[in-house]
C-alpha positions as CSV (number, residue, x, y, z in Angstrom):
1,M,6.1,300.4,100.5
2,R,9.5,299.7,99.2
3,I,11.0,302.3,96.9
4,I,14.2,302.1,94.9
5,S,16.2,304.9,93.2
6,Y,18.8,303.8,90.7
7,N,20.9,305.6,88.1
8,I,21.0,302.7,85.6
9,Y,23.7,304.2,83.3
10,G,21.6,303.9,80.2
11,M,21.3,300.1,80.8
12,Q,24.7,299.7,79.3
13,G,26.4,297.8,82.1
14,Y,29.7,299.1,83.5
15,P,32.2,299.1,81.9
16,A,30.0,299.1,78.8
17,E,32.6,297.5,76.5
18,S,32.8,294.5,78.9
19,A,29.0,294.2,79.3
20,Q,28.2,294.3,75.6
21,S,29.7,291.0,74.8
22,D,27.4,289.3,77.4
23,L,24.3,291.5,76.9
24,G,24.3,291.6,73.2
25,P,22.9,294.6,71.2
26,H,21.3,297.4,73.2
27,G,17.6,296.8,73.2
28,S,17.8,293.1,72.2
29,P,15.5,290.6,74.0
30,A,18.5,289.3,76.1
31,H,19.5,292.8,77.0
32,V,16.1,293.9,78.2
33,E,15.5,290.6,80.0
34,H,18.7,291.0,82.0
35,F,17.8,294.4,83.3
36,A,14.1,293.3,83.9
37,Q,15.5,290.6,86.1
38,V,17.7,293.0,87.9
39,L,14.8,295.3,88.7
40,Q,12.5,292.4,89.6
41,S,15.1,291.3,92.2
42,F,14.4,294.4,94.2
43,G,10.8,293.4,95.0
44,A,9.9,297.1,94.9
45,D,6.6,298.8,94.7
46,V,8.2,301.9,93.1
47,I,11.4,302.0,91.1
48,A,12.8,305.4,90.0
49,L,15.4,305.3,87.3
50,Q,17.8,308.0,86.2
51,E,20.0,308.0,83.1
52,G,17.4,305.8,81.6
53,V,16.5,304.6,78.1
54,T,14.1,305.3,75.3
55,Q,10.4,305.2,75.9
56,S,10.0,302.0,73.9
57,L,12.6,300.2,76.0
58,A,11.2,301.6,79.2
59,R,7.8,300.3,78.1
60,D,9.3,296.8,77.5
61,L,10.6,296.8,81.0
62,A,7.3,297.9,82.4
63,R,5.5,295.1,80.5
64,Q,7.9,292.5,81.8
65,L,7.6,293.8,85.4
66,S,3.8,294.3,85.1
67,M,4.2,297.8,86.4
68,H,2.8,301.2,85.5
69,L,5.2,303.7,83.8
70,A,5.9,307.4,83.7
71,T,8.7,308.7,81.6
72,F,10.4,312.1,82.0
73,P,12.2,313.2,78.8
74,S,15.6,314.8,78.8
75,P,16.7,317.9,76.9
76,T,20.0,316.0,76.3
77,A,20.3,312.3,76.6
78,F,19.4,311.3,80.1
79,P,15.6,310.5,80.5
80,G,14.1,309.4,83.8
81,H,11.4,306.8,84.5
82,V,9.1,305.8,87.4
83,L,7.9,302.2,87.4
84,S,5.1,301.7,89.9
85,R,2.7,298.9,91.1
86,W,0.3,301.7,91.9
87,P,-1.5,303.4,88.9
88,V,0.0,306.7,87.7
89,V,-2.7,309.4,87.8
90,E,-0.6,312.2,86.3
91,S,3.0,313.1,85.5
92,R,4.8,316.4,85.1
93,T,8.1,317.2,83.4
94,F,10.3,320.0,84.8
95,S,13.1,319.8,82.3
96,H,12.0,322.3,79.7
97,V,14.5,323.8,77.2
98,S,15.1,327.5,77.1
99,A,16.1,328.8,73.7
100,D,18.6,331.3,75.1
101,E,20.5,328.7,77.2
102,D,23.1,326.3,75.9
103,V,22.6,324.1,79.0
104,P,19.1,324.5,80.5
105,P,18.2,323.6,84.1
106,F,17.4,320.0,84.5
107,S,19.4,319.1,81.4
108,R,19.5,315.6,82.7
109,T,16.0,315.1,83.9
110,A,13.4,316.1,86.5
111,G,9.8,315.3,86.9
112,A,7.0,314.1,89.1
113,A,4.5,311.2,89.0
114,L,1.3,311.2,91.0
115,L,0.6,307.7,92.2
116,E,-2.8,306.4,93.4
117,G,-2.6,304.1,96.3
118,P,-5.4,302.2,98.2
119,D,-5.9,305.0,100.7
120,L,-3.8,308.0,99.5
121,R,-2.1,309.7,96.7
122,L,1.6,310.6,96.7
123,W,4.1,312.3,94.4
124,I,7.3,310.6,93.3
125,V,9.7,313.4,92.3
126,N,12.6,311.9,90.2
127,I,15.6,314.1,89.6
128,H,19.1,313.9,88.1
129,L,20.9,317.2,88.7
130,H,23.8,318.6,86.7
131,P,27.1,316.8,87.6
132,G,29.6,319.6,87.0
133,D,28.2,323.2,87.2
134,L,27.7,324.2,90.8
135,D,25.8,327.4,89.9
136,L,23.5,325.6,87.6
137,R,22.9,322.9,90.2
138,A,22.0,325.6,92.7
139,R,19.5,327.0,90.3
140,E,18.0,323.6,89.8
141,G,17.7,323.3,93.6
142,D,15.8,326.6,93.7
143,L,13.5,325.6,90.9
144,L,12.8,322.2,92.5
145,H,12.0,323.9,95.8
146,D,9.3,325.9,94.0
147,R,7.9,322.9,92.1
148,L,7.9,320.7,95.2
149,S,6.2,323.3,97.4
150,A,3.4,323.4,94.8
151,L,3.1,319.6,94.7
152,V,3.0,319.3,98.5
153,A,0.3,322.0,98.7
154,E,-1.8,319.8,96.4
155,T,-1.0,316.4,98.0
156,K,1.0,316.5,101.2
157,H,2.7,313.2,100.6
158,A,5.9,313.3,98.5
159,I,9.1,311.3,98.0
160,V,12.1,313.0,96.3
161,V,14.5,310.5,94.8
162,G,17.4,310.5,92.4
163,D,21.0,311.3,91.5
164,F,21.7,314.6,93.2
165,N,25.3,314.8,91.9
166,S,26.1,316.7,95.1
167,A,27.2,316.2,98.7
168,V,24.5,316.7,101.3
169,D,26.3,319.8,102.7
170,E,26.3,321.6,99.4
171,P,24.0,324.7,99.2
172,G,21.0,324.0,97.1
173,I,18.4,321.2,97.0
174,H,19.6,319.3,100.1
175,V,19.3,322.5,102.2
176,H,15.8,323.2,100.7
177,L,14.6,319.7,101.5
178,R,15.8,319.9,105.1
179,D,14.2,323.3,105.5
180,M,10.9,321.8,104.2
181,G,11.1,319.1,106.9
182,F,12.0,316.2,104.5
183,L,13.9,313.3,105.9
184,N,17.0,311.9,104.1
185,T,16.5,308.1,104.4
186,M,20.1,307.5,103.4
187,E,21.3,309.3,106.5
188,N,19.2,306.7,108.4
189,A,20.4,303.8,106.4
190,D,22.5,300.9,107.9
191,G,25.6,302.7,109.1
192,G,24.4,306.1,107.9
193,L,25.5,307.7,104.6
194,R,27.6,305.4,102.5
195,L,29.0,305.5,99.0
196,T,26.5,305.1,96.2
197,M,29.2,305.2,93.5
198,D,31.6,302.5,94.7
199,T,32.9,300.1,92.1
200,A,36.3,299.6,90.4
201,G,37.2,302.3,87.9
202,I,35.1,305.2,89.1
203,R,35.3,308.1,91.5
204,E,33.8,307.2,94.8
205,W,30.9,309.5,95.8
206,I,27.7,309.8,97.8
207,V,25.1,311.2,95.4
208,D,22.0,309.1,95.3
209,H,19.2,309.7,97.8
210,I,15.6,309.2,98.9
211,Y,13.9,312.0,100.8
212,L,10.5,311.6,102.5
213,S,8.0,314.4,103.2
214,P,7.2,315.2,106.8
215,S,3.9,313.3,106.4
216,L,5.7,310.1,105.4
217,S,9.0,310.2,107.4
218,P,7.5,308.8,110.6
219,G,6.8,305.6,108.7
220,L,10.4,304.9,107.6
221,T,11.3,301.3,108.7
222,H,14.5,300.6,106.9
223,A,16.9,302.0,104.4
224,R,20.0,300.7,102.7
225,I,22.4,300.8,99.8
226,I,22.3,297.6,97.7
227,R,25.8,296.2,97.4
228,D,25.0,292.7,96.3
229,E,27.0,290.7,93.8
230,G,26.6,292.1,90.3
231,F,26.1,295.7,91.5
232,R,29.8,296.5,92.4
233,T,33.3,295.1,92.0
234,D,36.4,295.6,94.2
235,S,39.6,296.9,92.6
236,P,41.4,295.6,90.7
237,R,38.6,294.7,88.3
238,P,39.0,291.2,86.9
239,D,39.1,290.9,83.1
240,G,35.6,290.7,81.7
241,R,33.9,291.5,85.0
242,W,31.1,294.1,84.7
243,D,28.3,295.5,86.9
244,H,24.8,296.5,86.2
245,S,25.6,300.2,86.5
246,D,28.3,302.6,87.7
247,H,25.9,303.6,90.6
248,L,24.4,301.5,93.4
249,P,20.7,301.3,94.0
250,V,19.3,303.0,97.1
251,C,16.3,301.5,98.9
252,A,13.8,302.8,101.5
253,E,11.0,300.9,103.1
254,L,8.1,302.6,104.9
255,D,4.7,302.1,106.4
256,L,2.3,304.4,104.8
257,P,0.0,306.6,107.0
């Protein structure tokens, strides 16, 4: 199985103002076709997107890719999606709005899709944690720990992916995952942890990860950050040059049990 996690920046291109002149209106056939080709180039069995698009646009992508789709709505403006070559049996959304909180936990997105493979079922847990509020992000980590524990109790195979918006040594979800025996594939990537935000004009950061449950981690064969042309640009950025997103895709490949 090859799995990709990618914060796709709303399919705007980065910088958006430079990309728009080439992509055309958001949601136009040329715009959707461009990003369908980008996703197709991964040759992935599962693609988890953060900072996604409307359900109708995600459905257009799924049709072009001939993949199944689960969408996780956002309380604000950052839905998530899972595109899969395996059928989606069930999906669950964790990002519920609380009436007494201005910014609820999982204000970006969080959810899980249960995939049906030839010989097993596995959960894809797709998350996009809060970028600025450390206390809220810690609460999100605690809640995810509880949700994930329940999922693993049902079906022991799980993969947690997404934009964690945090360093791996920050208290919270990374610590919970390690305590549960999950393997961070990015720590086992070519050269170990590398920047996943690394293009001209943005803050450099390592925030995007793929974690494998103990039942799946022995099967990890390869992991990498995709840094090919079109995904990042060295400074100074040439006039008119844009990338597919402000994040880089992360990729893990594994042999299933």
